[in-house]
C-alpha positions in Angstrom: -241.2 -179.6 -32.4 -239.0 -177.0 -34.0 -240.3 -173.4 -34.1 -240.5 -171.5 -37.4 -237.9 -168.7 -37.7 -239.1 -165.6 -39.6 -236.3 -163.1 -40.3 -237.0 -159.5 -39.8 -236.2 -156.7 -42.2 -232.7 -155.2 -42.4 -232.3 -152.8 -39.4 -230.2 -150.4 -37.4 -230.8 -150.8 -33.7 -229.3 -148.1 -31.5 -229.2 -148.9 -27.8 -228.9 -145.7 -25.7 -227.4 -146.9 -22.4 -225.7 -149.7 -24.4 -223.1 -150.3 -21.6 -225.7 -150.5 -18.8 -226.9 -153.4 -16.8 -230.0 -154.0 -18.9 -228.0 -154.1 -22.1 -225.5 -156.5 -20.6 -228.0 -158.9 -18.9 -230.9 -158.9 -21.4 -230.7 -156.9 -24.6 -227.4 -158.1 -26.0 -227.9 -161.8 -25.0 -231.4 -161.7 -26.5 -230.1 -160.3 -29.8 -227.3 -162.8 -29.9 -229.8 -165.7 -29.5 -231.9 -164.3 -32.3 -228.7 -164.0 -34.4 -227.9 -167.7 -33.7 -231.3 -168.8 -34.9 -230.9 -166.9 -38.2 -233.5 -164.2 -37.5 -231.2 -161.2 -37.9 -230.4 -160.5 -41.5 -226.8 -160.0 -42.6 -225.9 -156.4 -42.7 -228.1 -155.3 -39.8 -226.3 -153.2 -37.2 -226.5 -152.9 -33.4 -225.0 -149.7 -32.2 -224.3 -149.1 -28.5 -224.5 -145.4 -27.5 -223.4 -144.3 -24.0 -221.2 -141.8 -22.2 -218.5 -144.4 -21.5 -215.2 -143.8 -23.4 -215.1 -147.0 -25.5 -213.9 -147.9 -29.0 -215.8 -150.3 -31.2 -213.4 -153.1 -30.2 -213.8 -152.5 -26.4 -217.6 -152.5 -26.9 -217.4 -155.8 -28.8 -215.4 -157.2 -25.9 -218.0 -156.0 -23.5 -220.7 -157.6 -25.6 -218.8 -160.9 -25.9 -218.5 -161.1 -22.2 -222.2 -160.4 -21.8 -223.4 -163.0 -24.3 -221.0 -165.7 -23.1 -222.5 -165.2 -19.6 -226.0 -166.0 -20.8 -227.5 -169.3 -19.7 -227.4 -171.1 -23.1 -224.2 -169.4 -24.4 -221.9 -172.5 -24.4 -223.8 -174.1 -27.3 -223.4 -171.0 -29.4 -219.9 -169.9 -28.7 -218.8 -170.6 -32.3 -221.1 -167.9 -33.5 -220.0 -165.1 -31.2 -217.4 -163.6 -33.5 -219.9 -163.5 -36.4 -222.4 -161.7 -34.1 -219.8 -159.2 -32.9 -219.3 -157.9 -36.5 -222.8 -156.5 -36.3 -221.8 -154.3 -33.3 -220.6 -150.7 -33.3 -220.3 -148.1 -30.6 -220.6 -144.3 -30.3 -219.7 -142.2 -27.3 -222.6 -139.8 -26.9 -223.8 -137.1 -24.5 -227.6 -137.4 -24.1 -227.8 -133.8 -22.8 -225.1 -132.3 -25.0 -223.9 -132.4 -28.6 -221.0 -134.9 -28.4 -221.4 -137.9 -30.7 -224.7 -137.0 -32.4 -223.2 -136.2 -35.8 -221.1 -139.3 -35.6 -224.2 -141.5 -34.9 -226.2 -139.8 -37.6 -223.5 -140.5 -40.2 -223.5 -144.3 -39.3 -227.3 -144.7 -40.1 -228.7 -145.8 -43.4 -232.0 -144.4 -44.7 -233.1 -147.6 -46.5 -233.7 -149.8 -43.4 -235.8 -150.0 -40.3 -234.4 -147.7 -37.5 -235.1 -148.4 -33.9 -233.8 -146.5 -30.9 -233.9 -148.3 -27.5 -234.0 -145.9 -24.6 -232.3 -148.2 -22.0 -231.8 -145.2 -19.7 -233.7 -143.4 -16.9 -237.0 -141.6 -17.9 -235.3 -138.2 -17.1 -233.3 -138.6 -20.3 -236.2 -139.5 -22.6 -237.0 -135.8 -23.4 -233.4 -135.0 -24.2 -232.9 -138.0 -26.4 -236.1 -137.4 -28.3 -235.2 -133.8 -28.8 -231.7 -134.6 -30.2 -233.0 -137.3 -32.5 -235.2 -134.8 -34.2 -232.6 -132.0 -34.1 -230.2 -134.2 -36.0 -232.9 -135.5 -38.4 -232.6 -139.2 -37.4 -236.4 -139.8 -37.2 -238.0 -141.4 -40.3 -241.6 -142.7 -40.9 -240.6 -146.2 -39.9 -238.5 -145.2 -36.9 -239.4 -147.0 -33.6 -238.7 -145.8 -30.1 -238.5 -148.4 -27.2 -238.9 -147.1 -23.7 -238.4 -149.1 -20.5 -240.4 -148.8 -17.3 -241.0 -147.0 -15.0 -243.5 -145.0 -17.1 -243.7 -142.3 -14.5 -244.3 -142.7 -10.8 -247.8 -141.4 -10.8 -250.5 -140.1 -13.2 -249.1 -136.6 -13.4 -245.5 -137.8 -14.3 -246.9 -140.4 -16.7 -248.9 -137.8 -18.6 -245.8 -135.5 -18.7 -243.7 -138.4 -20.1 -246.4 -139.3 -22.7 -246.7 -135.7 -23.7 -242.9 -135.4 -24.2 -242.9 -138.5 -26.4 -246.1 -137.6 -28.3 -244.7 -134.1 -29.2 -242.0 -135.8 -31.2 -243.2 -139.2 -32.2 -246.5 -140.7 -33.4 -248.0 -143.1 -30.9 -247.5 -145.9 -33.5 -243.8 -145.3 -33.2 -243.6 -145.7 -29.4 -243.1 -149.1 -27.9 -243.4 -149.2 -24.0 -241.8 -152.5 -23.1 -243.0 -154.7 -20.3 -241.0 -158.0 -20.4 -243.8 -159.9 -18.7 -245.9 -159.6 -21.9 -243.1 -161.3 -23.8 -243.2 -164.5 -21.8 -244.4 -167.5 -23.7 -246.9 -168.5 -21.1 -248.5 -165.0 -21.0 -249.1 -165.2 -24.7 -250.4 -168.7 -24.2 -253.0 -167.3 -21.8 -254.6 -165.7 -24.9 -254.3 -168.9 -26.9 -255.8 -171.0 -24.1 -258.7 -168.6 -23.7 -259.5 -167.7 -27.3 -258.3 -170.8 -29.1 -260.2 -173.4 -27.1 -263.9 -173.8 -27.0 -263.4 -175.7 -23.7 -262.6 -172.6 -21.7 -264.1 -169.4 -23.1 -267.8 -170.4 -22.3 -266.8 -170.9 -18.7 -264.6 -167.8 -18.4 -267.0 -165.7 -16.3 -268.5 -165.2 -12.9 -271.0 -167.9 -13.3 -268.4 -170.6 -13.2 -265.2 -169.0 -11.7 -265.1 -168.4 -8.0 -262.0 -166.2 -7.9 -258.7 -165.6 -9.6 -255.3 -165.3 -8.0 -252.3 -163.6 -9.6 -248.9 -164.0 -7.8 -245.5 -162.7 -8.6 -243.2 -163.8 -5.8 -239.4 -163.1 -5.7 -236.9 -164.8 -3.5 -234.4 -162.0 -3.8 -234.4 -158.7 -1.9 -234.0 -155.3 -3.4 -230.3 -155.9 -3.9 -228.5 -153.0 -5.5 -231.8 -151.2 -6.3 -232.3 -150.0 -2.7 -232.3 -146.3 -3.4 -234.8 -146.7 -6.3 -237.0 -149.2 -4.5 -237.3 -147.1 -1.3 -238.9 -144.4 -3.5 -241.0 -146.8 -5.5 -242.2 -149.8 -3.6 -243.9 -152.9 -4.8 -247.1 -151.0 -5.8 -245.3 -148.8 -8.3 -242.7 -151.2 -9.3 -244.8 -154.3 -9.8 -248.6 -153.9 -9.4 -249.1 -150.9 -11.6 -247.5 -152.6 -14.6 -246.6 -156.3 -14.4 -249.6 -157.5 -12.4 -251.9 -155.0 -14.1 -251.0 -156.5 -17.4 -251.6 -160.1 -16.2 -255.0 -159.0 -14.8 -256.0 -157.4 -18.1 -255.1 -160.4 -20.2 -257.0 -162.7 -17.8 -260.1 -160.5 -17.6 -260.4 -158.9 -21.0 -263.2 -159.6 -23.6 -262.2 -161.4 -26.8 -260.9 -158.8 -29.3 -262.4 -158.8 -32.7 -259.0 -159.9 -34.1 -255.5 -160.4 -32.9 -254.5 -156.8 -33.8 -252.5 -154.4 -31.7 -255.2 -151.8 -31.1 -258.0 -154.3 -30.8 -256.1 -156.2 -28.0 -255.1 -153.0 -26.3 -258.7 -151.6 -26.5 -260.0 -154.6 -24.6 -257.2 -154.3 -21.9 -258.1 -150.6 -21.4 -261.7 -151.5 -20.8 -260.7 -153.8 -18.0 -258.6 -151.1 -16.3 -261.5 -148.6 -16.5 -263.9 -151.2 -15.0 -261.7 -151.7 -11.9 -263.4 -150.6 -8.7 -261.4 -148.5 -6.2 -259.7 -150.7 -3.6 -261.0 -150.4 0.0 -258.4 -150.1 2.8 -259.5 -153.5 4.3 -258.9 -155.2 1.0 -255.2 -154.1 1.0 -252.1 -155.5 2.8 -248.7 -153.9 2.7 -245.6 -155.7 4.0 -241.9 -155.3 4.5 -239.4 -158.1 5.0 -237.7 -158.0 8.4 -234.2 -158.5 9.5 -233.2 -162.1 10.6 -230.0 -163.6 12.0 -228.9 -164.6 8.5 -230.5 -161.9 6.3 -230.7 -158.1 6.2 -234.1 -156.6 6.4 -235.6 -154.2 3.9 -234.7 -151.1 5.9 -231.1 -152.3 6.0 -231.1 -153.0 2.3 -232.4 -149.6 1.4 -230.2 -147.9 4.1 -233.2 -146.1 5.6 -234.1 -147.2 9.2 -237.4 -145.3 9.1 -238.6 -146.5 5.7 -242.3 -147.1 5.3 -242.0 -148.4 1.8 -243.6 -151.8 1.0 -241.7 -154.7 -0.3 -244.9 -156.7 -0.4 -248.5 -156.0 -1.5 -251.6 -158.1 -1.5 -255.0 -156.8 -2.5 -258.5 -157.8 -3.6 -260.0 -156.0 -6.5 -263.1 -156.2 -8.6 -263.8 -155.8 -12.3 -267.3 -154.3 -12.5 -268.7 -155.6 -15.8 -271.2 -158.3 -16.8 -268.5 -161.0 -17.2 -266.8 -160.6 -13.8 -269.4 -159.1 -11.4 -269.1 -161.0 -8.1 -265.8 -162.7 -9.0 -262.9 -161.2 -6.9 -259.3 -160.9 -8.2 -256.6 -161.3 -5.7 -253.1 -159.9 -6.5 -249.9 -160.3 -4.5 -246.3 -159.6 -5.1 -243.3 -159.3 -2.9 -239.6 -159.7 -2.3 -237.7 -162.1 0.0 -240.6 -164.6 -0.2 -240.4 -168.4 0.0 -239.4 -168.9 -3.7 -239.4 -167.3 -7.1 -242.8 -168.1 -8.4 -245.1 -166.3 -10.8 -248.5 -167.8 -11.7 -252.2 -167.2 -12.4 -254.7 -169.4 -10.7 -258.2 -169.6 -12.1 -260.3 -171.3 -9.4 -263.6 -172.6 -10.6 -266.7 -172.9 -8.4 -267.7 -176.1 -6.6 -270.2 -178.3 -8.3 -273.7 -177.1 -7.4 -274.7 -180.5 -6.1 -272.7 -183.6 -5.2 -274.2 -186.9 -6.1 -271.5 -188.8 -4.2 -272.6 -187.8 -0.7 -270.9 -185.7 2.0 -268.1 -188.3 2.5 -266.8 -187.5 -1.0 -266.0 -183.9 0.1 -266.1 -180.7 -1.9 -264.1 -180.6 -5.1 -263.5 -178.0 -7.7 -261.4 -177.5 -10.8 -258.4 -175.2 -11.0 -256.4 -173.9 -13.9 -252.9 -172.9 -13.1 -250.8 -170.9 -15.5 -247.2 -170.8 -14.4 -245.0 -168.1 -15.7 -241.7 -168.7 -13.9 -239.5 -170.3 -13.0 -240.9 -173.1 -15.3 -243.5 -172.2 -17.8 -246.5 -174.5 -18.1 -250.2 -175.0 -17.7 -251.9 -177.4 -15.2 -255.6 -178.2 -15.0 -256.8 -179.8 -11.8 -259.6 -182.3 -12.3 -261.5 -184.6 -9.9 -261.4 -188.3 -10.4 -262.3 -191.5 -8.4 -259.5 -192.6 -6.1 -258.4 -196.1 -7.2 -259.5 -199.0 -4.9 -262.4 -201.2 -4.1 -265.5 -200.0 -2.3 -267.1 -196.6 -2.1 -266.8 -193.6 -4.3 -263.8 -191.7 -2.9 -262.8 -188.6 -4.9 -259.4 -186.9 -5.3 -258.0 -184.0 -7.3 -255.2 -184.7 -9.8 -253.4 -182.4 -12.3 -253.5 -182.7 -16.0 -250.0 -181.2 -16.4 -248.4 -179.7 -19.5 -244.9 -178.6 -19.0 -243.8 -176.8 -22.2 -240.4 -178.4 -22.1 -241.9 -181.9 -21.9 -244.9 -181.4 -24.1 -243.2 -179.7 -27.0 -240.0 -181.7 -26.9 -236.3 -180.9 -26.5 -236.1 -179.0 -29.8 -238.8 -176.5 -28.8 -237.6 -173.0 -28.8 -238.9 -171.0 -25.8 -237.3 -167.6 -26.2 -236.6 -165.1 -23.5 -239.2 -162.4 -23.3 -236.8 -159.8 -24.6 -236.0 -161.9 -27.7 -239.7 -161.8 -28.7 -240.3 -158.2 -27.8 -237.3 -156.8 -29.6 -238.1 -158.7 -32.7 -241.7 -157.4 -32.5 -240.3 -153.9 -32.4 -238.3 -154.5 -35.6 -241.4 -156.0 -37.2 -243.5 -153.1 -36.2 -246.0 -155.2 -34.1 -247.3 -153.3 -31.1 -249.6 -156.0 -29.7 -247.5 -156.8 -26.7 -246.7 -153.1 -25.9 -248.6 -150.7 -23.8 -250.4 -147.7 -25.3 -250.3 -144.2 -23.7 -254.0 -144.2 -22.6 -253.5 -147.7 -21.0 -250.5 -146.4 -19.0 -252.5 -143.4 -17.8 -255.6 -145.4 -16.9 -253.4 -147.8 -14.8 -251.9 -144.9 -12.9 -255.4 -143.3 -12.4 -256.5 -146.5 -10.6 -253.2 -146.9 -8.7 -252.7 -143.3 -7.4 -255.7 -143.3 -5.0 -254.5 -146.5 -3.4 -251.1 -145.0 -2.7 -252.5 -141.7 -1.6 -254.9 -143.5 0.7 -252.3 -145.3 2.7 -250.1 -142.2 2.8 -253.0 -140.2 4.2 -253.6 -142.9 6.8 -249.9 -143.0 7.7 -250.0 -146.8 7.2 -246.9 -148.7 8.2 -246.1 -152.0 6.3 -246.6 -155.2 8.3 -243.3 -157.0 8.9 -242.8 -160.5 7.6 -240.1 -163.1 7.9 -237.7 -163.5 5.0 -238.4 -166.6 2.8 -242.0 -166.9 4.1 -245.4 -166.6 2.4 -245.6 -162.9 3.4 -247.4 -161.1 6.2 -250.1 -163.0 8.2 -252.6 -160.2 7.2 -252.3 -161.3 3.6 -253.4 -164.8 4.5 -256.3 -163.4 6.5 -257.3 -161.2 3.5 -258.6 -164.4 1.8 -259.3 -166.6 4.8 -262.0 -164.3 6.1 -263.9 -164.9 2.8 -263.4 -168.7 3.0 -260.6 -168.8 0.5 -256.8 -169.3 0.7 -253.8 -168.4 -1.4 -252.1 -171.2 -3.2 -248.8 -172.0 -1.4 -245.8 -170.3 -3.1 -243.9 -172.9 -5.3 -246.2 -175.6 -4.2 
């Protein structure tokens, strides 16, 4: 199967922070892959803007190194030089006047104009102010902002106010790369495109739902940031919240940006406060071969969590009585992100007690390999008796769609959506604020209780308390990377 490539309109994309880590690892390689597939029209321009003292040539050398380091770069090396002709560079001072007139002179008025704020949130206000001061904002201008969208409700509101004072909400694209993953979008297709699932997608048939985002790596070079943030702010408030919303939301009237985001917002507003006994915080410990979290963040007294597990409830008619279990952490057993929809046991077994209890399970795997697995119960082969076992109906996207299937990186899809003007996979201001309004009391609660995260071994399943969180209710987490 070969995907259909739809070119976008002619554009100017300006990447503030164009020499940074995100631009090098994600943005430039994503644009290169879209260029190789013919989706970027000839004449479009990608302009890096940063404080580094670079010429256009040195920036193109920087970009060449970045795209050749990407996973599938070797098959596209012949197109690198053609891609580099799209690139330009401007040395710019985000808080001063240097470079702004030069940048303004490079832009055309007859094309889509997108400004990617690949910088810290502390610079958003200055960048927005100077874009208006130098009259670079048009009706079709788009602004892309990266997380974190604040660190609490107060800062999120301040950030939204700063952006809304200069841009219409339809111009602001808050990017969360999890929403660009092919399997996350397939979650909506599975739910709303198949009569098989939607009638069963409620508390009458579903026992519980698990959402796991496990990382094998530690905090790495992000120690200073992570010690101030922690897993709750860095992962739960955005990535896991978005997965929860897409899993739990009602069917929108149509696949339209505001219709989808309206339903996600309703889910967040229906979330019950999390009780302390439904929450586990953890911190990976030092071992003989691995530094612990406190060593990684260079703070021997750190009480910041590298792991969070919690039970939450969506209080509406569809989900009343069905718990949602969320967990995320660093230095866990493997890199593994998935959504598990665990259906209830059959109300009555006609096969007798020796057949055991069996239930269906839908597994939506986001990484490292994208795919969907449905566990069903069948008869175990062999003579005599009715012995049952559970087997997977497995659909790996790579196998099911064939070797020619194009599964783009999340940033490829999201950047193209920005240029198309499609906000479906981007968060709205009220959605961000509602997420913080639910998250803040959880954080404030453990700070008031002076909670200390539970230590856990590196490359394990996490703290024992997280296992007990489900076991005391007769359930268990699916093993990481099982």
